[in-house]
Biopython code that builds the backbone (N, CA, C, O; Angstrom):
import numpy as np
from Bio.PDB.StructureBuilder import StructureBuilder

atoms = [
    (1, "MET", "N", (-28.183, 40.593, -11.730)),
    (1, "MET", "CA", (-27.798, 39.712, -10.643)),
    (1, "MET", "C", (-26.908, 40.521, -9.696)),
    (1, "MET", "O", (-25.894, 41.088, -10.101)),
    (2, "ASN", "N", (-27.311, 40.558, -8.440)),
    (2, "ASN", "CA", (-26.536, 41.331, -7.487)),
    (2, "ASN", "C", (-25.408, 40.479, -6.869)),
    (2, "ASN", "O", (-25.278, 39.287, -7.146)),
    (3, "TYR", "N", (-24.625, 41.122, -6.046)),
    (3, "TYR", "CA", (-23.434, 40.483, -5.473)),
    (3, "TYR", "C", (-23.808, 39.303, -4.582)),
    (3, "TYR", "O", (-23.179, 38.249, -4.667)),
    (4, "LEU", "N", (-24.817, 39.461, -3.733)),
    (4, "LEU", "CA", (-25.212, 38.396, -2.817)),
    (4, "LEU", "C", (-25.734, 37.176, -3.576)),
    (4, "LEU", "O", (-25.448, 36.037, -3.206)),
    (5, "THR", "N", (-26.496, 37.421, -4.630)),
    (5, "THR", "CA", (-26.995, 36.324, -5.456)),
    (5, "THR", "C", (-25.841, 35.572, -6.099)),
    (5, "THR", "O", (-25.834, 34.342, -6.113)),
    (6, "LYS", "N", (-24.877, 36.292, -6.625)),
    (6, "LYS", "CA", (-23.711, 35.676, -7.262)),
    (6, "LYS", "C", (-22.937, 34.825, -6.269)),
    (6, "LYS", "O", (-22.537, 33.708, -6.597)),
    (7, "LYS", "N", (-22.719, 35.331, -5.060)),
    (7, "LYS", "CA", (-21.977, 34.581, -4.048)),
    (7, "LYS", "C", (-22.738, 33.339, -3.592)),
    (7, "LYS", "O", (-22.129, 32.303, -3.325)),
    (8, "THR", "N", (-24.057, 33.435, -3.502)),
    (8, "THR", "CA", (-24.854, 32.269, -3.120)),
    (8, "THR", "C", (-24.813, 31.212, -4.218)),
    (8, "THR", "O", (-24.702, 30.020, -3.931)),
    (9, "LEU", "N", (-24.904, 31.642, -5.469)),
    (9, "LEU", "CA", (-24.801, 30.684, -6.568)),
    (9, "LEU", "C", (-23.415, 30.065, -6.632)),
    (9, "LEU", "O", (-23.280, 28.891, -6.976)),
    (10, "ASP", "N", (-22.383, 30.835, -6.307)),
    (10, "ASP", "CA", (-21.032, 30.274, -6.244)),
    (10, "ASP", "C", (-20.921, 29.235, -5.133)),
    (10, "ASP", "O", (-20.234, 28.225, -5.281)),
    (11, "LYS", "N", (-21.600, 29.492, -4.029)),
    (11, "LYS", "CA", (-21.525, 28.584, -2.885)),
    (11, "LYS", "C", (-22.129, 27.218, -3.218)),
    (11, "LYS", "O", (-21.631, 26.185, -2.769)),
    (12, "TYR", "N", (-23.199, 27.222, -4.004)),
    (12, "TYR", "CA", (-23.877, 25.972, -4.346)),
    (12, "TYR", "C", (-23.584, 25.534, -5.777)),
    (12, "TYR", "O", (-24.378, 24.811, -6.378)),
    (13, "LYS", "N", (-22.471, 25.959, -6.316)),
    (13, "LYS", "CA", (-22.109, 25.634, -7.696)),
    (13, "LYS", "C", (-21.929, 24.140, -7.918)),
    (13, "LYS", "O", (-22.243, 23.639, -8.998)),
    (14, "GLU", "N", (-21.429, 23.413, -6.912)),
    (14, "GLU", "CA", (-21.188, 21.980, -7.109)),
    (14, "GLU", "C", (-22.477, 21.217, -7.375)),
    (14, "GLU", "O", (-22.459, 20.200, -8.068)),
    (15, "HIS", "N", (-23.601, 21.694, -6.833)),
    (15, "HIS", "CA", (-24.883, 21.045, -7.123)),
    (15, "HIS", "C", (-25.269, 21.264, -8.588)),
    (15, "HIS", "O", (-25.780, 20.351, -9.236)),
    (16, "TRP", "N", (-25.029, 22.458, -9.107)),
    (16, "TRP", "CA", (-25.329, 22.743, -10.507)),
    (16, "TRP", "C", (-24.420, 21.929, -11.420)),
    (16, "TRP", "O", (-24.892, 21.371, -12.411)),
    (17, "VAL", "N", (-23.148, 21.849, -11.117)),
    (17, "VAL", "CA", (-22.212, 21.101, -11.961)),
    (17, "VAL", "C", (-22.581, 19.620, -11.965)),
    (17, "VAL", "O", (-22.546, 18.969, -13.009)),
    (18, "SER", "N", (-22.931, 19.096, -10.805)),
    (18, "SER", "CA", (-23.343, 17.695, -10.728)),
    (18, "SER", "C", (-24.616, 17.444, -11.525)),
    (18, "SER", "O", (-24.728, 16.435, -12.222)),
    (19, "LEU", "N", (-25.567, 18.354, -11.424)),
    (19, "LEU", "CA", (-26.818, 18.204, -12.177)),
    (19, "LEU", "C", (-26.580, 18.346, -13.668)),
    (19, "LEU", "O", (-27.128, 17.578, -14.458)),
    (20, "ARG", "N", (-25.775, 19.313, -14.061)),
    (20, "ARG", "CA", (-25.515, 19.562, -15.474)),
    (20, "ARG", "C", (-24.724, 18.427, -16.116)),
    (20, "ARG", "O", (-25.062, 17.984, -17.214)),
    (21, "ASP", "N", (-23.673, 17.951, -15.443)),
    (21, "ASP", "CA", (-22.783, 16.972, -16.055)),
    (21, "ASP", "C", (-23.240, 15.527, -15.851)),
    (21, "ASP", "O", (-23.184, 14.719, -16.778)),
    (22, "ALA", "N", (-23.694, 15.202, -14.631)),
    (22, "ALA", "CA", (-24.037, 13.809, -14.342)),
    (22, "ALA", "C", (-25.539, 13.549, -14.311)),
    (22, "ALA", "O", (-25.973, 12.407, -14.465)),
    (23, "GLY", "N", (-26.331, 14.591, -14.116)),
    (23, "GLY", "CA", (-27.772, 14.423, -14.135)),
    (23, "GLY", "C", (-28.389, 14.080, -12.796)),
    (23, "GLY", "O", (-29.538, 13.639, -12.758)),
    (24, "PHE", "N", (-27.675, 14.261, -11.694)),
    (24, "PHE", "CA", (-28.241, 13.999, -10.378)),
    (24, "PHE", "C", (-27.695, 15.004, -9.366)),
    (24, "PHE", "O", (-26.717, 15.706, -9.625)),
    (25, "ILE", "N", (-28.352, 15.052, -8.207)),
    (25, "ILE", "CA", (-27.952, 15.948, -7.127)),
    (25, "ILE", "C", (-27.852, 15.127, -5.848)),
    (25, "ILE", "O", (-28.689, 14.266, -5.575)),
    (26, "LYS", "N", (-26.810, 15.410, -5.070)),
    (26, "LYS", "CA", (-26.633, 14.726, -3.790)),
    (26, "LYS", "C", (-26.453, 15.752, -2.679)),
    (26, "LYS", "O", (-26.031, 16.883, -2.919)),
    (27, "ASN", "N", (-26.780, 15.338, -1.469)),
    (27, "ASN", "CA", (-26.503, 16.089, -0.242)),
    (27, "ASN", "C", (-27.142, 17.473, -0.222)),
    (27, "ASN", "O", (-26.491, 18.459, 0.124)),
    (28, "LEU", "N", (-28.393, 17.541, -0.586)),
    (28, "LEU", "CA", (-29.132, 18.792, -0.460)),
    (28, "LEU", "C", (-29.846, 18.814, 0.885)),
    (28, "LEU", "O", (-30.555, 17.870, 1.233)),
    (29, "ASN", "N", (-29.661, 19.882, 1.631)),
    (29, "ASN", "CA", (-30.401, 20.020, 2.880)),
    (29, "ASN", "C", (-31.443, 21.118, 2.726)),
    (29, "ASN", "O", (-31.529, 21.762, 1.680)),
    (30, "GLU", "N", (-32.232, 21.326, 3.771)),
    (30, "GLU", "CA", (-33.341, 22.261, 3.698)),
    (30, "GLU", "C", (-32.871, 23.704, 3.531)),
    (30, "GLU", "O", (-33.505, 24.486, 2.822)),
    (31, "VAL", "N", (-31.767, 24.056, 4.179)),
    (31, "VAL", "CA", (-31.254, 25.428, 4.091)),
    (31, "VAL", "C", (-30.835, 25.755, 2.658)),
    (31, "VAL", "O", (-31.108, 26.845, 2.156)),
    (32, "THR", "N", (-30.173, 24.806, 2.010)),
    (32, "THR", "CA", (-29.748, 24.995, 0.624)),
    (32, "THR", "C", (-30.952, 25.214, -0.286)),
    (32, "THR", "O", (-30.955, 26.115, -1.124)),
    (33, "ILE", "N", (-31.963, 24.386, -0.112)),
    (33, "ILE", "CA", (-33.156, 24.492, -0.948)),
    (33, "ILE", "C", (-33.871, 25.827, -0.714)),
    (33, "ILE", "O", (-34.347, 26.457, -1.660)),
    (34, "LEU", "N", (-33.944, 26.250, 0.546)),
    (34, "LEU", "CA", (-34.604, 27.527, 0.847)),
    (34, "LEU", "C", (-33.848, 28.708, 0.248)),
    (34, "LEU", "O", (-34.469, 29.631, -0.278)),
    (35, "GLU", "N", (-32.520, 28.692, 0.320)),
    (35, "GLU", "CA", (-31.739, 29.784, -0.258)),
    (35, "GLU", "C", (-31.880, 29.825, -1.782)),
    (35, "GLU", "O", (-32.025, 30.898, -2.368)),
    (36, "LEU", "N", (-31.838, 28.658, -2.415)),
    (36, "LEU", "CA", (-31.997, 28.616, -3.865)),
    (36, "LEU", "C", (-33.413, 29.002, -4.289)),
    (36, "LEU", "O", (-33.602, 29.606, -5.345)),
    (37, "GLU", "N", (-34.403, 28.657, -3.471)),
    (37, "GLU", "CA", (-35.776, 29.058, -3.771)),
    (37, "GLU", "C", (-35.929, 30.579, -3.666)),
    (37, "GLU", "O", (-36.644, 31.189, -4.461)),
    (38, "ALA", "N", (-35.258, 31.184, -2.687)),
    (38, "ALA", "CA", (-35.310, 32.644, -2.552)),
    (38, "ALA", "C", (-34.671, 33.326, -3.767)),
    (38, "ALA", "O", (-35.168, 34.345, -4.248)),
    (39, "ILE", "N", (-33.576, 32.759, -4.254)),
    (39, "ILE", "CA", (-32.943, 33.308, -5.454)),
    (39, "ILE", "C", (-33.862, 33.145, -6.666)),
    (39, "ILE", "O", (-33.969, 34.045, -7.500)),
    (40, "TYR", "N", (-34.523, 31.989, -6.754)),
    (40, "TYR", "CA", (-35.456, 31.766, -7.860)),
    (40, "TYR", "C", (-36.575, 32.799, -7.838)),
    (40, "TYR", "O", (-36.947, 33.347, -8.876)),
    (41, "LYS", "N", (-37.108, 33.063, -6.644)),
    (41, "LYS", "CA", (-38.174, 34.059, -6.526)),
    (41, "LYS", "C", (-37.674, 35.453, -6.879)),
    (41, "LYS", "O", (-38.430, 36.261, -7.420)),
    (42, "GLN", "N", (-36.432, 35.741, -6.584)),
    (42, "GLN", "CA", (-35.872, 37.057, -6.880)),
    (42, "GLN", "C", (-35.542, 37.223, -8.356)),
    (42, "GLN", "O", (-35.797, 38.278, -8.937)),
    (43, "GLU", "N", (-34.975, 36.186, -8.963)),
    (43, "GLU", "CA", (-34.471, 36.316, -10.329)),
    (43, "GLU", "C", (-35.478, 35.898, -11.402)),
    (43, "GLU", "O", (-35.505, 36.494, -12.478)),
    (44, "VAL", "N", (-36.308, 34.883, -11.129)),
    (44, "VAL", "CA", (-37.147, 34.318, -12.190)),
    (44, "VAL", "C", (-38.627, 34.622, -11.978)),
    (44, "VAL", "O", (-39.238, 35.336, -12.773)),
    (45, "ASP", "N", (-39.206, 34.076, -10.896)),
    (45, "ASP", "CA", (-40.654, 34.194, -10.685)),
    (45, "ASP", "C", (-40.920, 34.368, -9.193)),
    (45, "ASP", "O", (-40.571, 33.496, -8.397)),
    (46, "ASP", "N", (-41.533, 35.483, -8.810)),
    (46, "ASP", "CA", (-41.735, 35.760, -7.389)),
    (46, "ASP", "C", (-42.912, 34.988, -6.789)),
    (46, "ASP", "O", (-43.070, 34.989, -5.568)),
    (47, "LYS", "N", (-43.732, 34.337, -7.592)),
    (47, "LYS", "CA", (-44.855, 33.546, -7.084)),
    (47, "LYS", "C", (-44.563, 32.048, -7.111)),
    (47, "LYS", "O", (-45.488, 31.236, -7.066)),
    (48, "PHE", "N", (-43.313, 31.684, -7.184)),
    (48, "PHE", "CA", (-42.916, 30.285, -7.331)),
    (48, "PHE", "C", (-42.935, 29.574, -5.987)),
    (48, "PHE", "O", (-42.575, 30.151, -4.961)),
    (49, "PHE", "N", (-43.359, 28.314, -6.004)),
    (49, "PHE", "CA", (-43.304, 27.442, -4.833)),
    (49, "PHE", "C", (-42.756, 26.098, -5.284)),
    (49, "PHE", "O", (-43.228, 25.525, -6.265)),
    (50, "VAL", "N", (-41.756, 25.596, -4.564)),
    (50, "VAL", "CA", (-41.181, 24.306, -4.906)),
    (50, "VAL", "C", (-41.545, 23.294, -3.820)),
    (50, "VAL", "O", (-41.511, 23.599, -2.628)),
    (51, "ASN", "N", (-41.890, 22.095, -4.254)),
    (51, "ASN", "CA", (-42.129, 21.008, -3.319)),
    (51, "ASN", "C", (-40.765, 20.478, -2.877)),
    (51, "ASN", "O", (-40.043, 19.879, -3.674)),
    (52, "LYS", "N", (-40.417, 20.696, -1.626)),
    (52, "LYS", "CA", (-39.077, 20.361, -1.141)),
    (52, "LYS", "C", (-38.850, 18.864, -0.998)),
    (52, "LYS", "O", (-37.707, 18.430, -0.851)),
    (53, "TRP", "N", (-39.895, 18.075, -1.037)),
    (53, "TRP", "CA", (-39.761, 16.620, -0.943)),
    (53, "TRP", "C", (-39.592, 15.970, -2.312)),
    (53, "TRP", "O", (-39.242, 14.793, -2.402)),
    (54, "CYS", "N", (-39.836, 16.722, -3.365)),
    (54, "CYS", "CA", (-39.727, 16.203, -4.725)),
    (54, "CYS", "C", (-38.366, 16.621, -5.300)),
    (54, "CYS", "O", (-38.187, 17.774, -5.693)),
    (55, "MET", "N", (-37.425, 15.701, -5.350)),
    (55, "MET", "CA", (-36.070, 16.047, -5.795)),
    (55, "MET", "C", (-36.019, 16.389, -7.278)),
    (55, "MET", "O", (-35.164, 17.170, -7.696)),
    (56, "SER", "N", (-36.911, 15.826, -8.079)),
    (56, "SER", "CA", (-36.916, 16.220, -9.488)),
    (56, "SER", "C", (-37.419, 17.653, -9.644)),
    (56, "SER", "O", (-36.976, 18.369, -10.542)),
    (57, "CYS", "N", (-38.350, 18.082, -8.768)),
    (57, "CYS", "CA", (-38.818, 19.472, -8.793)),
    (57, "CYS", "C", (-37.697, 20.421, -8.365)),
    (57, "CYS", "O", (-37.527, 21.490, -8.949)),
    (58, "VAL", "N", (-36.938, 20.027, -7.346)),
    (58, "VAL", "CA", (-35.813, 20.843, -6.874)),
    (58, "VAL", "C", (-34.737, 20.906, -7.954)),
    (58, "VAL", "O", (-34.159, 21.966, -8.191)),
    (59, "ALA", "N", (-34.466, 19.778, -8.609)),
    (59, "ALA", "CA", (-33.470, 19.756, -9.681)),
    (59, "ALA", "C", (-33.881, 20.659, -10.829)),
    (59, "ALA", "O", (-33.047, 21.361, -11.402)),
    (60, "GLU", "N", (-35.155, 20.645, -11.166)),
    (60, "GLU", "CA", (-35.649, 21.521, -12.229)),
    (60, "GLU", "C", (-35.523, 22.993, -11.837)),
    (60, "GLU", "O", (-35.199, 23.837, -12.672)),
    (61, "MET", "N", (-35.781, 23.296, -10.561)),
    (61, "MET", "CA", (-35.633, 24.671, -10.081)),
    (61, "MET", "C", (-34.175, 25.120, -10.177)),
    (61, "MET", "O", (-33.895, 26.231, -10.628)),
    (62, "ILE", "N", (-33.256, 24.267, -9.759)),
    (62, "ILE", "CA", (-31.833, 24.614, -9.811)),
    (62, "ILE", "C", (-31.393, 24.821, -11.256)),
    (62, "ILE", "O", (-30.647, 25.754, -11.555)),
    (63, "GLN", "N", (-31.853, 23.958, -12.141)),
    (63, "GLN", "CA", (-31.508, 24.100, -13.552)),
    (63, "GLN", "C", (-32.036, 25.417, -14.119)),
    (63, "GLN", "O", (-31.325, 26.101, -14.855)),
    (64, "ARG", "N", (-33.261, 25.776, -13.789)),
    (64, "ARG", "CA", (-33.822, 27.033, -14.281)),
    (64, "ARG", "C", (-33.080, 28.248, -13.738)),
    (64, "ARG", "O", (-32.877, 29.228, -14.454)),
    (65, "ILE", "N", (-32.673, 28.180, -12.462)),
    (65, "ILE", "CA", (-31.943, 29.317, -11.875)),
    (65, "ILE", "C", (-30.646, 29.557, -12.634)),
    (65, "ILE", "O", (-30.395, 30.656, -13.126)),
    (66, "TYR", "N", (-29.830, 28.518, -12.721)),
    (66, "TYR", "CA", (-28.501, 28.681, -13.306)),
    (66, "TYR", "C", (-28.561, 28.983, -14.802)),
    (66, "TYR", "O", (-27.697, 29.689, -15.321)),
    (67, "LEU", "N", (-29.562, 28.463, -15.496)),
    (67, "LEU", "CA", (-29.698, 28.781, -16.919)),
    (67, "LEU", "C", (-30.257, 30.180, -17.142)),
    (67, "LEU", "O", (-29.882, 30.842, -18.109)),
    (68, "SER", "N", (-31.146, 30.643, -16.266)),
    (68, "SER", "CA", (-31.738, 31.965, -16.463)),
    (68, "SER", "C", (-30.747, 33.092, -16.200)),
    (68, "SER", "O", (-30.864, 34.164, -16.794)),
    (69, "VAL", "N", (-29.776, 32.869, -15.323)),
    (69, "VAL", "CA", (-28.784, 33.921, -15.055)),
    (69, "VAL", "C", (-27.520, 33.730, -15.885)),
    (69, "VAL", "O", (-26.556, 34.478, -15.718)),
    (70, "ASN", "N", (-27.507, 32.733, -16.786)),
    (70, "ASN", "CA", (-26.337, 32.426, -17.624)),
    (70, "ASN", "C", (-25.075, 32.278, -16.770)),
    (70, "ASN", "O", (-24.053, 32.918, -17.019)),
    (71, "TYR", "N", (-25.179, 31.424, -15.765)),
    (71, "TYR", "CA", (-24.096, 31.279, -14.795)),
    (71, "TYR", "C", (-22.815, 30.758, -15.432)),
    (71, "TYR", "O", (-21.728, 31.224, -15.088)),
    (72, "ASP", "N", (-22.916, 29.811, -16.346)),
    (72, "ASP", "CA", (-21.715, 29.207, -16.938)),
    (72, "ASP", "C", (-20.927, 30.195, -17.782)),
    (72, "ASP", "O", (-19.707, 30.072, -17.892)),
    (73, "SER", "N", (-21.596, 31.169, -18.379)),
    (73, "SER", "CA", (-20.885, 32.138, -19.207)),
    (73, "SER", "C", (-20.522, 33.402, -18.432)),
    (73, "SER", "O", (-19.910, 34.316, -18.984)),
    (74, "TYR", "N", (-20.898, 33.456, -17.153)),
    (74, "TYR", "CA", (-20.650, 34.655, -16.349)),
    (74, "TYR", "C", (-19.311, 34.531, -15.629)),
    (74, "TYR", "O", (-19.227, 33.937, -14.554)),
    (75, "ILE", "N", (-18.271, 35.097, -16.228)),
    (75, "ILE", "CA", (-16.943, 35.148, -15.617)),
    (75, "ILE", "C", (-16.459, 36.578, -15.758)),
    (75, "ILE", "O", (-16.544, 37.180, -16.828)),
    (76, "GLU", "N", (-15.960, 37.097, -14.675)),
    (76, "GLU", "CA", (-15.410, 38.447, -14.733)),
    (76, "GLU", "C", (-14.192, 38.441, -15.655)),
    (76, "GLU", "O", (-13.301, 37.616, -15.457)),
    (77, "PRO", "N", (-14.113, 39.320, -16.652)),
    (77, "PRO", "CA", (-12.985, 39.318, -17.584)),
    (77, "PRO", "C", (-11.646, 39.556, -16.891)),
    (77, "PRO", "O", (-10.638, 38.957, -17.265)),
    (78, "ILE", "N", (-11.631, 40.405, -15.912)),
    (78, "ILE", "CA", (-10.370, 40.698, -15.223)),
    (78, "ILE", "C", (-9.909, 39.473, -14.435)),
    (78, "ILE", "O", (-8.719, 39.161, -14.418)),
    (79, "GLU", "N", (-10.842, 38.779, -13.782)),
    (79, "GLU", "CA", (-10.483, 37.580, -13.022)),
    (79, "GLU", "C", (-9.964, 36.488, -13.949)),
    (79, "GLU", "O", (-8.988, 35.812, -13.622)),
    (80, "ALA", "N", (-10.601, 36.308, -15.096)),
    (80, "ALA", "CA", (-10.166, 35.283, -16.037)),
    (80, "ALA", "C", (-8.774, 35.594, -16.572)),
    (80, "ALA", "O", (-7.945, 34.694, -16.706)),
    (81, "PHE", "N", (-8.515, 36.854, -16.875)),
    (81, "PHE", "CA", (-7.198, 37.248, -17.368)),
    (81, "PHE", "C", (-6.134, 37.049, -16.286)),
    (81, "PHE", "O", (-5.039, 36.566, -16.576)),
    (82, "ALA", "N", (-6.446, 37.414, -15.062)),
    (82, "ALA", "CA", (-5.487, 37.257, -13.970)),
    (82, "ALA", "C", (-5.176, 35.783, -13.712)),
    (82, "ALA", "O", (-4.027, 35.432, -13.445)),
    (83, "GLU", "N", (-6.197, 34.915, -13.790)),
    (83, "GLU", "CA", (-5.967, 33.485, -13.589)),
    (83, "GLU", "C", (-5.090, 32.915, -14.695)),
    (83, "GLU", "O", (-4.220, 32.090, -14.418)),
    (84, "SER", "N", (-5.295, 33.332, -15.935)),
    (84, "SER", "CA", (-4.486, 32.801, -17.031)),
    (84, "SER", "C", (-3.040, 33.257, -16.902)),
    (84, "SER", "O", (-2.123, 32.478, -17.161)),
    (85, "ILE", "N", (-2.824, 34.500, -16.509)),
    (85, "ILE", "CA", (-1.454, 34.994, -16.309)),
    (85, "ILE", "C", (-0.787, 34.257, -15.163)),
    (85, "ILE", "O", (0.377, 33.869, -15.267)),
    (86, "GLN", "N", (-1.510, 34.061, -14.073)),
    (86, "GLN", "CA", (-0.949, 33.386, -12.903)),
    (86, "GLN", "C", (-0.570, 31.946, -13.240)),
    (86, "GLN", "O", (0.495, 31.481, -12.834)),
    (87, "SER", "N", (-1.414, 31.241, -13.967)),
    (87, "SER", "CA", (-1.119, 29.846, -14.284)),
    (87, "SER", "C", (0.099, 29.727, -15.201)),
    (87, "SER", "O", (0.900, 28.810, -15.024)),
    (88, "THR", "N", (0.261, 30.618, -16.169)),
    (88, "THR", "CA", (1.415, 30.520, -17.066)),
    (88, "THR", "C", (2.706, 30.900, -16.365)),
    (88, "THR", "O", (3.741, 30.289, -16.632)),
    (89, "THR", "N", (2.686, 31.879, -15.485)),
    (89, "THR", "CA", (3.918, 32.260, -14.793)),
    (89, "THR", "C", (4.336, 31.192, -13.797)),
    (89, "THR", "O", (5.533, 30.987, -13.597)),
    (90, "ASN", "N", (3.395, 30.505, -13.168)),
    (90, "ASN", "CA", (3.758, 29.430, -12.241)),
    (90, "ASN", "C", (4.404, 28.260, -12.968)),
    (90, "ASN", "O", (5.353, 27.663, -12.461)),
    (91, "VAL", "N", (3.901, 27.929, -14.144)),
    (91, "VAL", "CA", (4.462, 26.817, -14.906)),
    (91, "VAL", "C", (5.889, 27.136, -15.342)),
    (91, "VAL", "O", (6.784, 26.302, -15.201)),
    (92, "GLU", "N", (6.101, 28.338, -15.871)),
    (92, "GLU", "CA", (7.443, 28.715, -16.301)),
    (92, "GLU", "C", (8.403, 28.766, -15.124)),
    (92, "GLU", "O", (9.553, 28.344, -15.253)),
    (93, "ALA", "N", (7.965, 29.266, -13.994)),
    (93, "ALA", "CA", (8.833, 29.372, -12.825)),
    (93, "ALA", "C", (9.217, 27.997, -12.304)),
    (93, "ALA", "O", (10.349, 27.815, -11.857)),
    (94, "THR", "N", (8.327, 27.036, -12.345)),
    (94, "THR", "CA", (8.661, 25.709, -11.839)),
    (94, "THR", "C", (9.661, 25.024, -12.765)),
    (94, "THR", "O", (10.545, 24.316, -12.283)),
    (95, "PHE", "N", (9.548, 25.212, -14.080)),
    (95, "PHE", "CA", (10.523, 24.604, -14.983)),
    (95, "PHE", "C", (11.904, 25.221, -14.786)),
    (95, "PHE", "O", (12.905, 24.505, -14.807)),
    (96, "ILE", "N", (11.972, 26.493, -14.602)),
    (96, "ILE", "CA", (13.262, 27.159, -14.418)),
    (96, "ILE", "C", (13.876, 26.769, -13.083)),
    (96, "ILE", "O", (15.081, 26.528, -13.006)),
    (97, "ASN", "N", (13.070, 26.702, -12.034)),
    (97, "ASN", "CA", (13.597, 26.377, -10.714)),
    (97, "ASN", "C", (13.977, 24.907, -10.578)),
    (97, "ASN", "O", (14.872, 24.579, -9.798)),
    (98, "ASP", "N", (13.322, 24.015, -11.315)),
    (98, "ASP", "CA", (13.622, 22.589, -11.203)),
    (98, "ASP", "C", (14.874, 22.185, -11.968)),
    (98, "ASP", "O", (15.455, 21.142, -11.667)),
    (99, "PHE", "N", (15.301, 22.956, -12.927)),
    (99, "PHE", "CA", (16.462, 22.599, -13.735)),
    (99, "PHE", "C", (17.742, 22.919, -12.980)),
    (99, "PHE", "O", (17.947, 24.040, -12.515)),
    (100, "LYS", "N", (18.598, 21.907, -12.868)),
    (100, "LYS", "CA", (19.902, 22.089, -12.229)),
    (100, "LYS", "C", (20.958, 21.523, -13.169)),
    (100, "LYS", "O", (20.743, 20.460, -13.751)),
    (101, "PRO", "N", (22.104, 22.205, -13.338)),
    (101, "PRO", "CA", (23.116, 21.726, -14.278)),
    (101, "PRO", "C", (23.709, 20.369, -13.888)),
    (101, "PRO", "O", (24.103, 19.601, -14.765)),
    (102, "GLU", "N", (23.777, 20.063, -12.598)),
    (102, "GLU", "CA", (24.351, 18.775, -12.205)),
    (102, "GLU", "C", (23.455, 17.603, -12.573)),
    (102, "GLU", "O", (23.924, 16.466, -12.616)),
    (103, "ASP", "N", (22.191, 17.850, -12.837)),
    (103, "ASP", "CA", (21.292, 16.779, -13.250)),
    (103, "ASP", "C", (21.628, 16.256, -14.651)),
    (103, "ASP", "O", (21.306, 15.114, -14.978)),
    (104, "VAL", "N", (22.267, 17.079, -15.472)),
    (104, "VAL", "CA", (22.581, 16.684, -16.842)),
    (104, "VAL", "C", (23.652, 15.601, -16.854)),
    (104, "VAL", "O", (23.560, 14.664, -17.647)),
    (105, "ASN", "N", (24.658, 15.703, -16.003)),
    (105, "ASN", "CA", (25.785, 14.764, -16.003)),
    (105, "ASN", "C", (25.565, 13.573, -15.085)),
    (105, "ASN", "O", (26.461, 12.740, -14.944)),
    (106, "LYS", "N", (24.429, 13.470, -14.473)),
    (106, "LYS", "CA", (24.146, 12.368, -13.553)),
    (106, "LYS", "C", (24.073, 11.057, -14.334)),
    (106, "LYS", "O", (23.408, 10.976, -15.367)),
    (107, "GLN", "N", (24.768, 10.026, -13.827)),
    (107, "GLN", "CA", (24.739, 8.744, -14.506)),
    (107, "GLN", "C", (23.444, 8.019, -14.199)),
    (107, "GLN", "O", (22.961, 8.017, -13.067)),
    (108, "VAL", "N", (22.901, 7.410, -15.223)),
    (108, "VAL", "CA", (21.666, 6.670, -15.091)),
    (108, "VAL", "C", (22.016, 5.225, -14.768)),
    (108, "VAL", "O", (22.831, 4.630, -15.472)),
    (109, "PRO", "N", (21.432, 4.642, -13.733)),
    (109, "PRO", "CA", (21.732, 3.251, -13.404)),
    (109, "PRO", "C", (21.245, 2.312, -14.499)),
    (109, "PRO", "O", (20.297, 2.610, -15.226)),
    (110, "LYS", "N", (21.928, 1.154, -14.597)),
    (110, "LYS", "CA", (21.542, 0.178, -15.610)),
    (110, "LYS", "C", (20.176, -0.400, -15.304)),
    (110, "LYS", "O", (19.786, -0.582, -14.151)),
    (111, "ARG", "N", (19.471, -0.677, -16.378)),
    (111, "ARG", "CA", (18.178, -1.312, -16.215)),
    (111, "ARG", "C", (18.380, -2.782, -15.965)),
    (111, "ARG", "O", (19.246, -3.418, -16.565)),
    (112, "ARG", "N", (17.590, -3.307, -15.090)),
    (112, "ARG", "CA", (17.602, -4.745, -14.881)),
    (112, "ARG", "C", (16.553, -5.358, -15.785)),
    (112, "ARG", "O", (15.505, -4.763, -16.036)),
    (113, "GLY", "N", (16.833, -6.503, -16.250)),
    (113, "GLY", "CA", (15.867, -7.131, -17.123)),
    (113, "GLY", "C", (16.579, -8.081, -18.077)),
    (113, "GLY", "O", (17.686, -8.545, -17.803)),
    (114, "ARG", "N", (15.950, -8.351, -19.157)),
    (114, "ARG", "CA", (16.461, -9.306, -20.119)),
    (114, "ARG", "C", (17.694, -8.726, -20.814)),
    (114, "ARG", "O", (17.727, -7.556, -21.195)),
    (115, "LYS", "N", (18.699, -9.580, -20.966)),
    (115, "LYS", "CA", (19.917, -9.158, -21.646)),
    (115, "LYS", "C", (19.652, -9.093, -23.139)),
    (115, "LYS", "O", (18.944, -9.925, -23.706)),
    (116, "SER", "N", (20.229, -8.101, -23.744)),
    (116, "SER", "CA", (20.052, -7.960, -25.181)),
    (116, "SER", "C", (21.135, -8.753, -25.902)),
    (116, "SER", "O", (22.250, -8.899, -25.400)),
    (117, "ARG", "N", (20.810, -9.244, -27.035)),
    (117, "ARG", "CA", (21.768, -10.013, -27.859)),
    (117, "ARG", "C", (22.571, -9.037, -28.679)),
    (117, "ARG", "O", (22.033, -8.107, -29.279)),
    (118, "LYS", "N", (23.848, -9.261, -28.695)),
    (118, "LYS", "CA", (24.713, -8.395, -29.510)),
    (118, "LYS", "C", (25.465, -9.192, -30.516)),
    (118, "LYS", "O", (26.242, -8.634, -31.290)),
]
sb = StructureBuilder()
sb.init_structure("model")
sb.init_model(0)
sb.init_chain("A")
sb.init_seg("    ")
for serial, (resi, resn, name, xyz) in enumerate(atoms, 1):
    if name == "N":
        sb.init_residue(resn, " ", resi, " ")
    sb.init_atom(name, np.array(xyz, "f"), 0.0, 1.0, " ", f" {name:<3s}", serial, name[0])
structure = sb.get_structure()
């Protein structure tokens, strides 16, 4: 899979996620279908023709594309590691920055509601 193919599949990833998780596709236009058909011809079968008016045929084509290139398991290891480091450092930084010593001694207002029996 070359760089342009990867970027095109990334661009239309929401259609694959919707098809995979919910079982339907929305808001497909002709340009999207033509680009995905070109990728299908490049990656899977060069003699393929899809009926653009048949949404189940288009859905099947999209499913075959993303499954044949193993899109869900294709993550750059360096990018995944960088994202995990970034997410953990942001969480720790927000906890440290949000803590203020004057917040500890702040009086909590009384709750309104039913009086307790003593």
